[in-house]
C-alpha positions in Angstrom: -2.1 -28.6 10.7 -2.3 -31.1 7.9 -0.7 -28.7 5.4 2.2 -27.9 7.7 2.7 -31.6 8.6 3.1 -32.5 5.0 5.1 -29.4 4.1 7.7 -30.2 6.8 7.9 -33.9 6.2 8.0 -33.7 2.5 10.6 -31.1 2.4 12.8 -33.4 4.5 12.1 -36.1 2.0 13.4 -33.8 -0.8 16.5 -33.3 1.1 16.9 -36.9 2.1 19.8 -37.5 -0.2 21.9 -34.7 1.2 21.6 -36.0 4.7 24.1 -38.8 4.1 26.6 -37.0 1.8 29.4 -37.3 4.3 28.9 -41.0 5.2 27.6 -42.5 1.9 28.2 -42.2 -1.8 24.5 -43.1 -2.6 21.4 -40.9 -2.6 18.3 -42.8 -1.6 14.6 -41.7 -1.5 12.9 -42.2 1.8 9.5 -42.8 0.2 7.7 -43.3 -3.1 4.4 -41.7 -3.8 1.8 -43.7 -5.8 0.2 -40.9 -7.8 -1.6 -41.5 -11.2 -0.2 -39.7 -14.1 1.1 -39.7 -17.7 4.7 -40.0 -18.9 6.7 -39.7 -22.1 10.4 -39.8 -22.4 12.5 -37.1 -24.0 15.8 -35.3 -23.9 14.2 -32.8 -21.6 11.2 -33.8 -19.5 8.8 -31.1 -18.4 6.7 -31.6 -15.3 3.0 -31.0 -15.1 0.6 -30.9 -12.1 -3.2 -30.9 -12.9 -6.3 -31.3 -10.7 -7.8 -34.1 -12.9 -9.9 -35.1 -9.8 -11.4 -32.3 -7.8 -12.5 -34.1 -4.6 -10.6 -36.2 -2.1 -12.1 -39.1 -0.1 -12.2 -38.7 3.6 -9.0 -39.7 5.4 -8.6 -40.7 9.0 -5.3 -39.3 10.2 -4.0 -40.9 13.4 -0.7 -39.1 13.2 1.2 -42.1 14.6 2.0 -43.6 11.1 3.0 -42.0 7.8 -0.3 -41.2 6.0 -1.0 -43.0 2.8 -1.7 -41.3 -0.6 -5.1 -39.7 -0.6 -7.7 -41.3 -2.8 -9.3 -38.9 -5.3 -12.8 -38.8 -6.5 -14.9 -36.8 -9.1 -13.1 -36.9 -12.4 -12.8 -33.4 -14.1 -13.0 -33.8 -17.9 -12.2 -30.1 -18.3 -8.9 -30.5 -16.4 -8.0 -33.6 -18.4 -8.4 -31.4 -21.5 -5.8 -29.1 -20.0 -3.5 -32.2 -19.6 -4.0 -33.1 -23.2 -3.3 -29.5 -24.3 0.1 -29.7 -22.6 0.8 -32.9 -24.4 -0.4 -31.4 -27.7 1.8 -28.4 -27.3 4.9 -30.5 -26.5 4.3 -32.7 -29.6 3.7 -29.6 -31.7 7.1 -28.2 -30.5 8.8 -31.5 -31.2 7.6 -31.3 -34.8 8.7 -27.7 -35.2 12.1 -27.5 -36.9 12.8 -23.9 -35.8 12.1 -24.3 -32.1 14.5 -26.5 -30.1 15.9 -28.3 -33.2 17.4 -31.7 -32.4 15.9 -31.7 -28.9 12.9 -33.8 -28.0 10.7 -32.7 -25.2 9.0 -35.3 -22.9 6.5 -34.9 -20.1 5.7 -36.2 -16.7 2.2 -35.3 -15.6 0.6 -36.0 -12.2 -2.9 -35.7 -10.8 -2.9 -33.4 -7.7 -6.6 -34.0 -6.8 -6.8 -30.2 -6.2 -5.4 -30.3 -2.7 -2.2 -29.3 -0.9 -0.8 -32.6 0.2 -1.2 -34.4 -3.1 0.2 -31.4 -4.9 3.3 -31.5 -2.6 3.7 -35.2 -3.2 3.4 -34.8 -6.9 5.9 -31.9 -7.0 8.5 -33.8 -5.0 8.0 -36.9 -7.2 8.8 -34.7 -10.2 11.9 -33.0 -8.8 13.3 -36.2 -7.2 13.2 -38.2 -10.4 12.1 -41.9 -10.7 15.2 -43.7 -9.5 15.0 -44.9 -5.8 18.8 -44.7 -5.6 21.4 -42.7 -7.4 25.2 -42.2 -7.2 26.4 -39.2 -5.4 27.7 -37.6 -8.6 24.3 -37.7 -10.3 22.1 -37.3 -7.2 19.1 -35.1 -8.0 20.4 -34.2 -11.4 19.7 -36.8 -14.0 16.0 -37.4 -13.5 14.6 -34.2 -12.1 12.4 -32.0 -14.3 13.9 -28.5 -15.0 10.5 -26.8 -14.9 7.0 -27.5 -13.7 3.7 -26.4 -15.2 1.1 -26.1 -12.5 -1.1 -25.8 -10.6 -4.7 -24.7 -10.8 -5.6 -23.7 -7.3 -3.7 -21.0 -5.4 -3.2 -22.8 -2.0 -1.5 -25.9 -3.5 0.5 -23.7 -5.8 1.7 -21.6 -3.0 2.7 -24.6 -1.0 4.7 -26.1 -3.9 6.3 -22.8 -5.0 7.4 -22.2 -1.4 8.8 -25.8 -1.0 10.8 -26.2 -4.2 11.5 -22.5 -4.7 14.8 -22.6 -2.8 16.1 -25.2 -5.3 15.6 -22.8 -8.2 13.0 -24.9 -10.0 10.6 -22.7 -12.0 6.9 -23.2 -11.5 4.7 -21.8 -14.3 1.0 -21.7 -13.3 -1.9 -21.6 -15.7 -4.7 -20.9 -13.3 -3.4 -19.8 -9.8 -4.4 -16.2 -9.5 -3.9 -15.4 -5.8 -2.2 -12.0 -5.3 -0.1 -13.5 -2.5 2.0 -15.3 -5.2 3.3 -12.0 -6.5 5.8 -11.7 -3.7 9.1 -12.5 -5.3 10.9 -12.7 -2.0 8.8 -15.6 -0.9 8.2 -17.2 -4.3 11.3 -16.3 -6.4 10.8 -19.1 -9.0 7.1 -18.7 -9.5 5.7 -17.4 -12.8 2.2 -17.6 -14.4 0.4 -17.1 -17.7 -2.7 -16.0 -15.9 -3.3 -12.5 -14.4 -3.1 -11.9 -10.7 -6.4 -11.4 -8.7 -5.2 -7.8 -8.0 -6.5 -6.9 -11.5 -9.5 -9.1 -11.3 -10.6 -7.5 -8.1 -10.1 -4.1 -9.6 -12.3 -5.2 -12.5 -15.0 -6.6 -10.2 -15.2 -3.4 -8.2 -15.5 -1.4 -11.4 -18.3 -3.8 -12.6 -20.2 -3.4 -9.3 -20.0 0.3 -9.2 -20.9 0.6 -12.9 -24.3 -1.0 -12.2 -24.8 1.0 -9.0 -24.8 -2.0 -6.7 -23.9 -1.0 -3.1 -25.2 -4.0 -1.2 -23.7 -7.4 -2.1 -23.0 -10.8 -0.6 -19.6 -12.6 -0.7 -18.8 -16.3 -0.8 -15.3 -17.8 -1.0 -13.5 -21.1 -0.5 -11.6 -21.5 2.7 -8.2 -21.2 1.0 -5.7 -18.5 -0.1 -7.5 -17.9 -3.3 -10.8 -17.2 -1.5 -9.5 -15.3 1.5 -7.1 -13.0 -0.5 -9.7 -12.4 -3.2 -12.6 -11.4 -1.0 -10.4 -9.4 1.4 -9.0 -7.4 -1.4 -12.5 -6.9 -2.9 -13.9 -5.8 0.4 -11.2 -3.2 0.9 -11.5 -1.7 -2.6 -15.3 -1.9 -2.6 -15.5 -0.1 0.7 -13.6 2.9 -0.8 -16.3 3.1 -3.5 -19.2 3.0 -1.0 -20.1 -0.7 -1.4 -21.0 -2.8 1.7 -20.9 -6.5 2.2 -24.2 -8.0 3.6 -22.4 -11.2 4.5 -19.2 -13.1 3.9 -19.4 -16.9 4.0 -16.6 -19.5 3.4 -17.2 -22.9 1.7 -15.4 -25.6 3.8 -12.6 -27.6 2.2 -14.1 -30.8 3.7 -17.7 -31.4 2.8 -20.1 -30.3 5.6 -23.8 -30.5 4.9 -24.6 -28.4 8.0 -22.3 -25.6 6.9 -23.5 -25.6 3.3 -27.1 -25.5 4.6 -26.3 -22.5 6.8 -24.7 -20.6 3.9 -27.8 -21.2 1.8 -30.0 -20.0 4.6 -27.9 -16.8 4.9 -28.3 -16.2 1.1 -32.0 -16.7 1.3 -32.5 -14.3 4.3 -30.3 -11.5 3.0 -31.7 -8.6 1.1 -28.6 -8.5 -1.1 -29.5 -9.5 -4.6 -26.0 -9.6 -6.0 -23.5 -12.3 -4.8 -19.7 -12.3 -5.5 -18.2 -15.8 -5.5 -14.4 -16.5 -5.3 -14.4 -20.3 -5.5 -13.2 -23.2 -7.6 -15.9 -25.1 -9.5 -15.6 -28.3 -7.5 -16.2 -26.5 -4.1 -18.9 -24.3 -5.5 -20.7 -27.3 -7.0 -21.5 -28.7 -3.5 -23.0 -25.3 -2.3 -25.1 -24.9 -5.5 -26.8 -28.2 -4.8 -27.9 -26.9 -1.5 -29.0 -23.5 -3.0 -31.0 -25.5 -5.6 -32.7 -27.4 -2.9 -33.7 -24.1 -1.2 -35.0 -22.9 -4.6 -33.1 -19.6 -4.5 -33.5 -18.3 -8.0 -33.7 -14.5 -7.6 -30.0 -13.7 -7.1 -27.5 -12.2 -9.6 -24.3 -14.2 -9.4 -20.9 -12.5 -10.1 -18.3 -15.1 -11.0 -14.6 -15.1 -10.6 -12.4 -16.5 -13.3 -12.2 -19.9 -11.5 -15.7 -21.0 -12.4 -17.2 -18.5 -14.9 -16.5 -21.0 -17.8 -16.8 -24.2 -15.7 -18.6 -27.0 -17.6 -19.4 -28.7 -14.4 -21.8 -25.8 -13.6 -23.0 -24.8 -17.0 -25.8 -27.3 -17.0 -29.6 -27.2 -17.3 -29.8 -28.3 -13.7 -28.1 -25.2 -12.3 -29.2 -22.7 -15.0 -32.4 -21.9 -13.0 -30.0 -20.5 -10.4 -27.0 -19.3 -12.4 -28.8 -18.1 -15.5 -27.6 -14.5 -16.2 -24.3 -15.0 -14.3 -21.7 -12.4 -15.3 -18.0 -12.6 -14.6 -14.5 -12.3 -15.8 -12.6 -14.9 -17.9 -9.1 -15.0 -19.3 -8.5 -14.3 -23.0 -8.9 -17.4 -25.1 -7.8 -18.6 -28.5 -8.8 -21.3 -31.1 -5.9 -23.7 -31.1 -5.7 -25.3 -34.5 -5.5 -29.1 -34.5 -6.3 -29.6 -30.8 -9.8 -31.0 -31.4 -8.5 -33.7 -33.7 -5.7 -34.4 -31.2 -8.3 -34.9 -28.4 -10.4 -37.2 -30.6 -7.4 -39.5 -31.0 -6.9 -40.1 -27.3 -7.0 -43.9 -26.5 -6.4 -46.0 -23.4 -3.2 -48.0 -23.2 -2.0 -51.0 -21.1 1.2 -49.2 -20.2 1.4 -47.9 -16.6 2.7 -44.6 -17.9 -0.8 -43.9 -19.3 -2.9 -44.7 -16.2 -4.5 -41.3 -16.1 -5.8 -41.7 -19.7 -7.3 -45.1 -18.7 -9.0 -43.4 -15.7 -10.5 -40.9 -18.2 -11.7 -43.6 -20.5 -13.4 -45.5 -17.7 -15.1 -42.3 -16.4 -16.2 -41.2 -19.9 -17.8 -44.6 -20.8 -18.7 -45.8 -17.3 -16.8 -49.0 -17.6 -13.7 -50.9 -16.5 -10.6 -51.6 -18.6 -9.2 -55.1 -18.4 -5.8 -55.2 -20.1 -3.8 -58.3 -19.9 -0.1 -58.6 -19.1 1.7 -56.4 -16.6 -1.0 -53.7 -16.4 -2.0 -53.0 -12.8 -5.6 -51.8 -12.7 -6.6 -49.1 -10.3 -9.4 -49.3 -7.9 -12.9 -48.9 -9.4 -16.4 -50.0 -8.6 -17.4 -50.2 -12.3 -18.3 -53.7 -13.5 -19.0 -53.3 -17.3 -15.8 -54.1 -19.3 -14.4 -51.5 -21.8 -13.0 -52.7 -25.1 -10.9 -49.6 -25.6 -12.3 -49.0 -29.0 -15.3 -46.9 -27.9 -15.9 -43.7 -29.9 -15.3 -40.4 -28.2 -17.4 -38.6 -30.9 -20.5 -40.4 -29.6 -20.1 -38.7 -26.2 -21.1 -35.3 -25.0 -18.8 -33.7 -22.5 -16.6 -30.6 -22.0 -13.6 -32.6 -23.0 -14.2 -32.2 -26.7 -15.6 -28.6 -26.4 -12.9 -26.3 -27.8 -15.1 -23.3 -28.2 -14.0 -21.7 -24.9 -10.2 -22.4 -24.7 -9.1 -20.1 -22.0 -7.3 -22.1 -19.3 -6.2 -24.5 -22.0 -4.7 -21.6 -23.8 -2.8 -20.6 -20.6 -1.4 -24.1 -20.5 -0.5 -23.8 -24.1 1.4 -20.5 -23.6 3.2 -22.0 -20.5 4.6 -24.9 -22.5 5.8 -22.5 -25.3 7.3 -20.1 -22.8 9.4 -22.9 -21.3 10.3 -24.1 -24.8 11.5 -20.6 -25.8 13.5 -20.3 -22.5 15.2 -23.7 -23.2 15.8 -22.5 -26.8 17.8 -19.5 -25.5 19.6 -21.6 -22.8 20.7 -24.2 -25.3 21.9 -21.5 -27.8 19.7 -22.7 -30.6 19.7 -19.4 -32.4 23.1 -20.0 -34.2 23.2 -20.6 -37.9 25.8 -22.2 -40.1 27.2 -20.8 -43.2 24.5 -22.3 -45.3 21.9 -20.4 -43.3 20.3 -23.6 -41.9 19.7 -24.0 -38.2 22.2 -26.3 -36.5 21.4 -28.5 -33.4 21.2 -26.9 -30.0 24.2 -26.8 -27.8 24.5 -29.8 -25.4 24.6 -28.6 -21.8 23.0 -31.6 -20.1 22.1 -32.1 -17.4 20.2 -28.9 -17.2 20.3 -26.8 -14.0 16.9 -25.5 -13.0 18.2 -22.0 -12.1 19.6 -21.7 -15.6 16.2 -22.5 -17.0 14.6 -20.0 -14.7 17.0 -17.2 -15.7 16.2 -17.6 -19.4 12.5 -18.2 -18.8 12.1 -14.8 -17.1 13.4 -13.1 -20.2 11.4 -14.8 -22.9 9.6 -12.4 -25.2 7.9 -13.8 -28.3 4.8 -13.5 -30.4 2.8 -16.7 -30.7 0.8 -17.9 -33.7 -2.3 -16.1 -32.4 -0.5 -12.7 -32.5 -0.3 -12.4 -28.8 3.0 -11.2 -27.3 4.1 -13.6 -24.5 6.4 -12.3 -21.8 6.7 -12.0 -18.0 7.1 -8.7 -16.1 9.4 -8.2 -13.1 6.9 -10.1 -10.9 6.5 -13.0 -13.4 3.1 -11.8 -14.5 1.5 -11.6 -17.9 -0.4 -8.7 -19.4 -3.8 -8.6 -17.4 -6.6 -9.0 -20.0 -10.1 -10.3 -19.3 -13.3 -10.9 -21.2 -16.6 -10.2 -19.4 -18.8 -13.3 -19.8 -22.5 -13.6 -19.5 -24.4 -16.9 -19.2 -27.3 -17.1 -21.7 -29.4 -19.6 -23.6 -29.7 -19.5 -27.3 -32.8 -20.3 -29.3 -32.2 -24.0 -29.1 -31.9 -23.9 -25.3 -28.2 -24.5 -25.2 -26.2 -22.6 -22.6 -23.8 -20.2 -24.2 -21.0 -18.0 -22.7 -21.4 -14.7 -24.4 -18.8 -12.0 -24.3 -20.4 -8.7 -23.3 -17.3 -6.6 -22.5 -13.6 -6.6 -21.7 -11.1 -5.3 -19.1 -7.6 -4.2 -20.0 -5.5 -3.1 -17.0 -2.9 -1.5 -19.2 -5.5 1.0 -20.5 -5.8 4.6 -19.3 -7.5 5.1 -15.9 -11.3 5.1 -16.4 -11.0 3.3 -19.7 -10.1 -0.2 -18.5 -13.6 -1.6 -18.5 -15.8 -1.7 -21.6 -19.3 -3.1 -21.2 -22.1 -3.6 -23.8 -25.1 -3.5 -21.6 -27.5 -4.2 -24.5 -26.1 -7.7 -24.9 -26.5 -8.7 -21.2 -29.3 -11.0 -20.0 -29.7 -10.9 -16.2 -31.0 -13.5 -13.8 -34.4 -15.1 -14.6 -34.1 -13.7 -18.2 -34.6 -10.1 -17.2 -33.4 -7.2 -19.3 -33.4 -4.7 -16.5 -30.3 -4.3 -14.3 -31.0 -6.0 -10.9 -31.5 -3.6 -7.9 -29.2 -4.4 -5.0 -29.1 -1.6 -2.3 -29.7 -1.9 1.4 -31.7 1.4 1.4 -33.1 3.6 -1.3 -31.7 7.1 -1.8 -33.3 9.7 0.4 -35.7 12.2 -1.3 -35.2 15.9 -1.0 -36.0 17.4 2.4 -34.7 14.2 4.2 -31.4 13.0 5.4 -29.7 9.7 6.1 -29.9 8.2 9.6 -27.6 5.2 10.0 -29.3 2.1 11.4 -27.8 0.7 14.6 -25.6 -2.3 14.0 -25.8 -2.1 10.2 -23.2 -1.0 7.6 -23.2 2.6 6.3 -25.2 1.5 3.2 -28.2 0.7 5.4 -30.0 3.9 6.6 -33.4 5.4 7.3 -34.5 8.7 5.7 -35.5 11.2 8.3 -37.2 14.5 7.6 -35.2 17.7 8.4 -38.3 19.2 10.0 -38.4 16.6 12.7 -34.9 17.3 14.2 -31.7 19.2 13.5 -28.3 17.7 13.1 -25.3 19.4 14.5 -22.7 20.1 11.8 -19.2 18.7 12.2 -16.7 21.1 13.8 -15.2 22.0 10.4 -18.7 22.8 8.9 -21.3 25.5 9.3 -25.0 25.6 8.4 -25.9 27.5 5.2 -28.2 30.5 5.1 -31.3 28.3 4.8 -30.0 25.9 7.5 -30.7 23.0 5.3 -27.1 21.6 4.9 -23.7 21.9 6.3 -21.0 23.9 4.3 -17.3 24.0 5.0 -16.2 26.9 7.2 -13.7 29.4 6.0 -10.3 29.0 7.6 -8.6 32.1 8.8 -5.1 33.0 10.1 -2.6 35.7 9.6 -0.9 34.7 6.4 1.9 36.1 4.3 -0.6 36.8 1.5 -2.8 39.1 3.6 -2.4 42.9 3.3 -1.8 43.1 7.1 0.6 40.1 7.0 2.6 41.7 4.1 2.7 45.0 6.0 4.0 43.4 9.2 6.5 41.3 7.3 7.9 44.3 5.5 8.2 46.2 8.9 10.0 43.2 10.4 12.5 43.0 7.5 13.0 46.8 7.6 13.8 46.6 11.3 16.2 43.8 10.8 17.9 45.7 8.0 18.2 48.9 10.1 19.7 46.9 12.9 22.3 45.4 10.6 23.0 48.9 9.2 23.6 50.3 12.7 25.8 47.3 13.5 27.8 47.9 10.4 28.2 51.6 11.3 29.4 50.7 14.8 31.8 48.1 13.4 33.2 50.5 10.9 33.7 53.3 13.6 34.6 50.8 16.4 37.9 52.6 17.1 36.3 56.0 17.6 35.9 57.4 21.2 32.0 57.4 21.1 31.8 53.7 20.2 34.5 52.8 22.8 32.9 54.9 25.5 29.5 53.2 25.0 31.0 49.7 25.6 31.2 48.3 22.1 30.9 44.7 23.3 27.5 45.4 25.0 26.4 47.5 22.0 27.0 44.7 19.5 25.3 42.2 21.8 22.3 44.5 22.1 22.1 45.0 18.4 22.3 41.2 17.9 19.4 40.7 20.3 17.4 43.4 18.6 18.0 41.6 15.3 16.5 38.4 16.8 13.5 40.3 18.1 12.7 41.6 14.6 13.1 38.2 13.0 11.2 36.2 15.7 8.1 38.3 14.8 8.0 36.4 11.5 7.2 33.1 13.3 3.8 34.6 14.2 2.8 35.0 10.6 1.7 32.0 8.5 -0.4 28.9 9.1 0.3 27.7 12.7 2.2 24.5 13.0 3.6 22.6 15.9 7.1 24.0 15.1 6.0 27.6 14.8 3.8 27.5 17.9 6.7 26.1 20.0 9.1 28.6 18.5 7.3 31.9 18.4 6.8 32.6 22.2 10.0 31.0 23.3 12.1 32.8 20.7 10.4 36.0 21.6 10.9 35.5 25.3 14.6 34.7 25.1 15.4 37.4 22.6 13.7 40.1 24.6 15.3 39.0 27.8 18.7 39.1 26.1 18.0 42.6 24.8 16.8 43.9 28.2 19.7 42.2 30.0 22.1 44.1 27.7 20.3 47.4 28.5 20.4 46.5 32.2 24.2 46.0 32.0 24.5 49.3 30.2 22.5 51.1 32.9 24.7 49.6 35.7 27.9 50.6 33.8 26.6 54.2 33.4 26.0 54.5 37.1 29.3 52.8 37.9 31.2 55.0 35.6 29.8 58.1 37.2 30.6 57.0 40.7 34.1 56.1 39.6 34.7 59.8 38.7 34.1 60.7 42.3 37.2 61.1 44.6 38.4 57.9 46.3 35.8 55.7 44.3 36.7 52.3 43.0 33.1 51.3 41.8 34.2 50.3 38.3 36.2 47.4 39.5 32.8 45.8 40.5 31.3 46.5 37.1 34.0 45.3 34.7 33.5 43.3 31.5 33.4 40.0 33.4 30.6 41.2 35.7 28.7 42.6 32.7 28.8 39.3 30.9 27.8 37.4 34.0 24.7 39.7 34.4 23.6 39.0 30.8 24.3 35.3 30.9 22.5 34.7 34.3 19.4 36.7 33.2 19.2 35.0 29.9 19.7 31.5 31.3 16.9 31.9 33.7 14.5 32.7 30.9 15.9 29.8 28.8 15.3 27.5 31.8 11.7 28.7 32.0 11.2 28.1 28.2 12.7 24.7 28.2 10.5 23.6 31.2 7.5 25.0 29.3 8.3 23.1 26.1 9.0 19.9 28.1 6.0 19.8 30.3 3.2 21.5 28.3 4.4 23.0 25.0 2.2 25.2 22.8 0.4 23.5 20.0 -1.7 24.5 16.9 -5.4 24.8 17.6 -8.5 25.1 15.5 -10.9 27.5 17.2 -14.4 26.7 16.0 -16.2 28.8 18.6 -16.1 31.9 16.4 -19.7 33.0 15.7 -18.8 34.3 12.3 -18.8 30.8 10.9 -15.0 30.8 10.5 -12.3 28.4 11.8 -9.5 30.4 13.5 -6.1 28.7 13.3 -4.1 29.8 16.3 -1.6 28.6 18.8 -2.7 27.3 22.2 -0.2 28.3 24.9 -0.3 24.8 26.4 0.5 26.1 29.9 -1.0 29.5 30.8 1.2 29.6 33.9 4.4 29.1 31.9 3.2 31.8 29.3 2.7 34.4 32.0 5.9 33.5 33.9 7.9 34.1 30.7 6.2 37.5 30.1 6.4 38.3 33.8 10.1 37.7 33.9 10.5 40.1 30.9 8.5 42.7 32.8 10.5 42.2 36.0 13.9 42.8 34.3 12.4 45.8 32.4 11.3 47.4 35.6 14.7 47.0 37.2 16.3 48.4 34.1 13.9 51.3 34.1 14.6 52.2 37.7 18.4 52.2 37.2 18.1 54.3 34.1 15.8 56.7 35.9 18.3 57.1 38.8 20.9 58.1 36.3 18.8 60.5 34.2 20.4 63.7 35.9 24.0 62.7 35.3 26.2 65.1 33.3 25.5 65.3 29.5 28.5 63.1 28.9 26.6 60.3 30.5 23.2 61.0 28.9 22.9 57.4 27.7 20.8 56.9 30.9 18.3 59.4 29.5 18.1 57.5 26.3 17.6 54.3 28.1 14.9 55.8 30.3 13.0 57.2 27.3 13.3 53.9 25.4 12.0 52.0 28.4 9.0 54.4 28.7 8.1 53.6 25.1 8.5 49.9 25.9 6.1 50.0 28.8 3.6 52.2 26.9 3.5 49.7 24.0 3.0 46.6 26.2 0.5 48.2 28.6 -1.6 49.2 25.5 -1.1 45.7 24.2 -3.2 44.0 26.9 -6.6 45.5 26.1 -6.0 45.5 22.4 -5.0 41.8 22.5 -8.1 40.8 24.4 -10.6 42.7 22.2 -9.2 41.8 18.8 -11.0 39.1 16.9 -9.6 36.2 14.9 -6.3 36.8 13.1 -6.1 40.4 14.4 -5.1 39.0 17.8 -1.9 37.7 16.4 -1.4 41.0 14.4 -1.6 43.0 17.6 1.0 40.8 19.2 3.4 41.2 16.2 2.8 44.9 16.2 3.7 45.1 19.9 7.0 43.2 19.3 7.9 45.4 16.4 7.0 48.7 18.1 9.0 48.0 21.2 11.9 46.8 19.2 11.9 49.9 17.0 11.6 52.0 20.2 14.7 50.5 21.7 16.7 50.7 18.4 15.8 54.3 17.6 16.1 55.8 21.1 19.4 54.2 22.0 21.3 54.1 18.8 20.0 56.7 16.4 21.4 59.7 18.4 24.8 58.0 18.4 24.7 57.3 14.7 23.7 61.0 14.2 26.9 62.1 16.0 29.1 59.5 14.2 27.9 60.3 10.7 26.8 64.0 10.8 29.0 65.6 13.6 32.2 63.7 13.7 33.9 66.7 15.4 32.0 65.8 18.6 33.2 62.2 18.3 36.5 63.0 20.2 37.9 62.0 23.5 38.0 65.7 24.6 34.3 66.1 23.9 33.4 63.0 25.8 35.4 63.7 29.0 35.1 67.5 29.2 32.3 67.7 31.8 33.6 64.8 33.7 36.9 66.6 34.4 34.9 69.7 35.3 32.9 67.7 37.8 36.1 66.4 39.4 37.4 69.9 40.1 34.3 70.7 42.1 
């Protein structure tokens, strides 16, 4: 709630000037934030946000007045070194005659206290400028910084990038690694010189699996960095068979009870390896509780946020953290930085209040400058002279041996400088070959800076290529760091490996195990598994309420385990093996044979159709009702082709198609034969004296018979597919250890109604053809129909017992064989005799030959 309160109110403050554009010519800030910082004027001023303090004092929010600026505690000398690195890089650029010639860079740096609300206040102070009022023409233009370097933690960075992103102001982070910041739609102006946690998590998972750890604990801060990091780690680790024993979050506001509960969880857990996604300040409080509990037998795995933290690399915590291993950013030795840090001095100017705070913390004293200097609140009583010697102190501030985050700050400053160099067109040269001053385009527009910043690509003095990808990310490179003590007892951060996300798969992580010293000085890799691997002759039995990594080993002789449906016990019945999957495929010998037969039938049908079409004007074709003949041939073509849907691996589409296509095609075919049978009987009766039977069996009536019969079958099929359609089914009940892929009818009633309807029409057709079998030879088509229907019935009657007794894929083969046999029977019996006359005895294909006996019958 606190975050959203500030986020909303401070965004309104940023927009305050625009609220009165129509009624006033003056922009006015609605509030001023009193935040400690450092300032230096220049032609272009770069903003900086750093967590110089890492703890905030408790604040009592009443929500009835505007909250005051949060007071910060616990000075971080390491973070102040980051601040000085930014200043050092800016001064180095100002002295460089080839980078931004004629342009002086300044800075405005603010302490964010490593929290969201101070970070938002600091960011708004940077982008609003320092003037309380400004004319309308220069509102939000003359004093606003064109780019911001910051922040360290992901949650404050996310809040700031989300707030000022719509104004096009680039934010370049040196330490915020949350993968959530990769989203360019939500954070279009965010870039960073530090790799995303997506790559760190991948590296951590590879590290865990490399050493065979499957049972680990997880601790994270209660913020975006912790939540996103641990969640991503848990998801990827689960895929590798790694389980979390526990997941605890460190509260943002100090709670002794919560920290004690986390320490108790760590102590009771059997997991010996602990992953920690936390900032050093938050983790520091937990470690004091862990030290109090004397938990020294854990192997800590560090995220980049604390693996090089000087606050934790102390003798006090080494008994707990000794042997820690983790990932750190690539570093560099920045020439001249140490001498620059040694020259830091306090100043009576208000623009250097942060340096004065540093001096008072370093020497545990209080500065007492005269004049207009306003001292900040402090409880220290000893007075500083300002001439104390930093070389006599021992702190992380002057330690430049592990410049990793500082190096990220350094690269961020140079990236912005190179972006400005391109924007100001500083690459032009005069005729003498000497650089001229940069083009004056002041005041700078932030979106112009952002556009050029995204495209920077340069190689720095350390040989590293600096650029941003499409997500504003750098090349993901990490060093694997191990905490060790040297012979003198000093804690050293030793590089024992590396991770390069751009390397080939399987080659990203390189580890030198011989150089690693584990917790409590051991040389053996710590063991962290919930359960030991089961010996031969036993199997895993999952423990109730525990993750899959926790199991008991049960002997095979005590009980049998039923194999999964897709598996079958081996010959020795000691393990489950995958079953063979069986179905009638196009690669089987039988499948190939049936496919060839179906294609041959379809080809013969097309051939007959072509013959009939070519001789369509001959008496024989006309006398046999060419329209019905072509329709019958078309339906036979469909019968042959629908048999192909029974071959191949069953799918939802093929299961729904095969029986419905077969049912409709065969009904269409039998309906045509039925119409032919009726026409034959009607034609014979029309030759009798005083008979007008043919007027009741004309073309219209024939079409009506076919359409009605076919529509009834189509209605049955549609109802079947709608209410209970066929579907693919894996039959695992076969005793041969095979899985039979077949189609389940869905509704047995619908299946038999479709087949029964085909049988009913076939019986009617057979009866009519049987009644006309003794007609004169000129009308002997009835005999052909009768014979074809006898073959049809014989095939399907024999089909029933063969279908029921055939095992596996042969059931489908029998069904396809029945379809093809009956189709061939109809084609050969009805049409081959006619093709014989048409092609081999054309003298019989005359009108006289067709009506001879009919005339003779009339005379009698």
